[in-house]
C-alpha positions in Angstrom: -61.3 27.5 -62.7 -59.8 28.2 -66.1 -56.1 28.9 -66.1 -54.9 32.1 -67.8 -52.1 30.2 -69.6 -49.9 27.1 -69.1 -46.5 28.6 -69.2 -43.5 27.1 -67.5 -42.8 28.5 -64.0 -39.7 30.5 -63.2 -37.2 28.4 -61.3 -34.8 29.7 -58.7 -32.0 27.4 -57.6 -30.5 28.5 -54.2 -27.2 27.7 -52.6 -26.8 26.2 -49.2 -26.0 28.8 -46.5 -24.4 28.5 -43.0 -27.7 28.6 -41.2 -30.1 27.7 -44.0 -29.9 24.3 -45.8 -32.1 25.4 -48.7 -32.8 22.6 -51.2 -31.5 21.1 -54.4 -34.9 21.5 -56.0 -35.9 25.0 -57.2 -38.4 27.5 -55.9 -41.1 27.7 -58.5 -43.0 30.9 -59.4 -46.0 30.6 -61.7 -47.0 34.0 -63.2 -50.6 35.0 -63.8 -51.9 31.5 -63.8 -55.2 32.4 -62.4 -57.4 35.3 -63.6 -57.6 38.4 -61.5 -59.7 39.0 -59.4 -58.9 35.6 -57.9 -61.8 34.0 -56.0 -60.4 32.3 -52.8 -62.7 29.4 -52.8 -62.3 28.5 -56.4 -58.5 28.8 -56.1 -58.6 26.5 -53.1 -60.8 24.0 -54.9 -58.4 24.0 -57.8 -55.4 23.2 -55.6 -57.2 20.7 -53.5 -58.3 19.0 -56.8 -54.5 18.6 -57.4 -54.0 17.1 -53.9 -52.6 20.2 -52.3 -54.8 21.2 -49.4 -55.3 24.7 -47.8 -54.2 24.9 -44.2 -54.2 28.6 -43.5 -54.4 32.2 -44.7 -51.8 34.8 -43.7 -50.4 38.2 -44.4 -46.8 39.4 -44.5 -44.3 37.5 -42.4 -41.2 39.4 -41.7 -39.0 36.8 -39.9 -36.9 34.5 -42.0 -37.7 30.9 -41.5 -37.9 27.5 -43.2 -39.8 24.3 -42.9 -37.6 21.2 -43.0 -40.5 18.7 -43.0 -42.8 19.9 -45.8 -42.9 21.9 -49.0 -45.2 24.9 -49.0 -47.2 26.7 -51.7 -48.2 30.3 -51.3 -51.1 29.8 -53.5 -53.0 32.1 -55.7 -54.1 34.8 -53.3 -51.2 37.1 -52.7 -53.9 39.4 -51.7 -56.1 41.8 -50.0 -59.5 40.3 -49.3 -62.2 42.8 -50.3 -65.8 41.8 -50.1 -68.1 42.5 -53.0 -71.1 42.6 -50.8 -71.4 44.0 -47.2 -71.6 40.5 -45.8 -68.2 38.8 -45.2 -69.0 35.9 -47.5 -65.8 34.1 -48.3 -67.2 33.0 -51.7 -67.3 36.6 -52.7 -63.7 37.4 -51.8 -61.6 39.2 -54.3 -57.9 38.7 -53.9 -55.4 41.4 -54.6 -52.1 42.9 -53.4 -48.4 42.3 -54.0 -45.2 41.7 -52.1 -41.4 41.3 -52.4 -40.0 38.2 -50.8 -36.5 37.1 -49.8 -35.8 33.5 -50.5 -32.9 31.3 -49.3 -31.4 34.1 -47.2 -30.1 33.7 -43.7 -31.6 36.6 -41.7 -32.4 40.3 -41.8 -29.3 42.3 -43.0 -27.8 39.4 -45.0 -27.5 39.0 -48.7 -27.6 36.1 -51.1 -30.5 34.0 -52.1 -33.1 35.7 -54.4 -35.6 38.5 -54.2 -38.8 38.1 -56.1 -42.0 40.2 -56.6 -45.3 38.3 -56.4 -48.8 39.6 -57.1 -52.4 38.5 -57.4 -52.7 35.6 -59.8 -49.2 34.3 -59.1 -48.3 31.1 -57.3 -45.0 30.3 -55.5 -43.9 26.9 -54.3 -41.2 26.9 -51.6 -39.4 23.6 -51.2 -38.7 22.2 -47.7 -35.6 23.8 -46.2 -35.7 27.1 -48.2 -35.9 30.2 -46.0 -38.4 32.8 -46.9 -39.8 36.1 -45.5 -41.5 39.3 -46.7 -39.5 42.3 -47.5 -42.3 44.6 -48.6 -46.1 44.5 -49.0 -48.6 46.6 -50.9 -52.4 46.6 -51.2 -53.1 44.5 -48.1 -51.1 41.5 -49.2 -52.5 38.2 -48.1 -52.2 34.6 -49.3 -53.5 31.1 -48.7 -51.0 28.3 -47.9 -51.5 25.0 -49.5 -49.5 21.8 -48.8 -49.2 18.3 -50.2 -52.2 16.5 -48.7 -50.1 13.7 -47.2 -47.5 16.0 -45.5 -47.4 16.6 -41.7 -48.1 19.9 -40.1 -45.1 22.2 -40.8 -42.5 23.0 -38.2 -40.5 26.1 -38.4 -36.7 26.8 -38.0 -35.9 30.4 -37.5 -32.5 30.5 -39.1 -30.6 31.0 -35.8 -28.7 27.8 -35.7 -29.0 25.3 -32.8 -29.9 22.3 -35.0 -27.6 19.9 -36.7 -27.3 20.8 -40.4 -26.7 17.1 -41.2 -29.9 16.1 -39.5 -31.8 19.0 -41.1 -30.6 17.9 -44.6 -31.7 14.3 -43.8 -35.1 15.5 -42.8 -35.4 17.6 -46.0 -34.4 14.8 -48.3 -37.0 12.5 -46.7 -39.8 14.9 -47.8 -39.5 13.8 -51.4 -41.2 15.0 -54.6 -45.1 15.3 -54.6 -46.9 13.4 -57.3 -49.0 16.4 -58.3 -48.2 20.0 -59.2 -50.5 22.3 -57.2 -51.4 24.3 -60.4 -51.2 21.8 -63.3 -51.8 18.5 -61.5 -50.3 15.0 -62.2 -46.9 15.2 -63.8 -47.0 19.0 -64.0 -43.9 21.2 -64.2 -43.1 20.8 -60.5 -42.9 17.1 -60.7 -40.7 17.1 -63.8 -38.3 19.9 -62.6 -38.0 18.6 -59.1 -37.3 15.0 -60.2 -34.7 16.2 -62.6 -33.0 18.2 -59.8 -33.2 15.3 -57.4 -31.3 13.1 -59.9 -28.4 15.6 -59.7 -28.9 16.1 -55.9 -26.1 18.2 -54.4 -27.8 18.7 -51.0 
């Protein structure tokens, strides 16, 4: 798949909360990196060619949560799946839709963190420990989730306390920086920005 452009991603640095550890490395949002309409299978193939593998497809998720044991990429298809033909052939899927997400925020009704809008053609990478949830959705928003191929199955913390923050931070630090950017591959912006942030780690 040909990229629309190779611009630098937006970077969001989020402070640690009482119930949410967040991460010293930033959330990254790549805007319009894939042409719309985005074909799901070609998008998946592109990410998997960069050593991030697809492990699911979901719609809006309204409960704040984070994954302390893996980074997560909401890849490429922030989308409604519409079929070009009458048969549900995944290779013909057109990916559309948009959403507003809350990042780094404790729970419903709290402030802080960041709010971002994402749409078809965008890619967002959420570091381990950063809470995230949907605030709004439009157009049948759906997305694929891709993960560093060497990472374990994610586990979820629901931002309600009950786990030692010190142990959570140790688990998050152990995740490390992937060798490949899910969009631009070896030594892409993710690798450069995250390694720089790790050198000044305040977690």
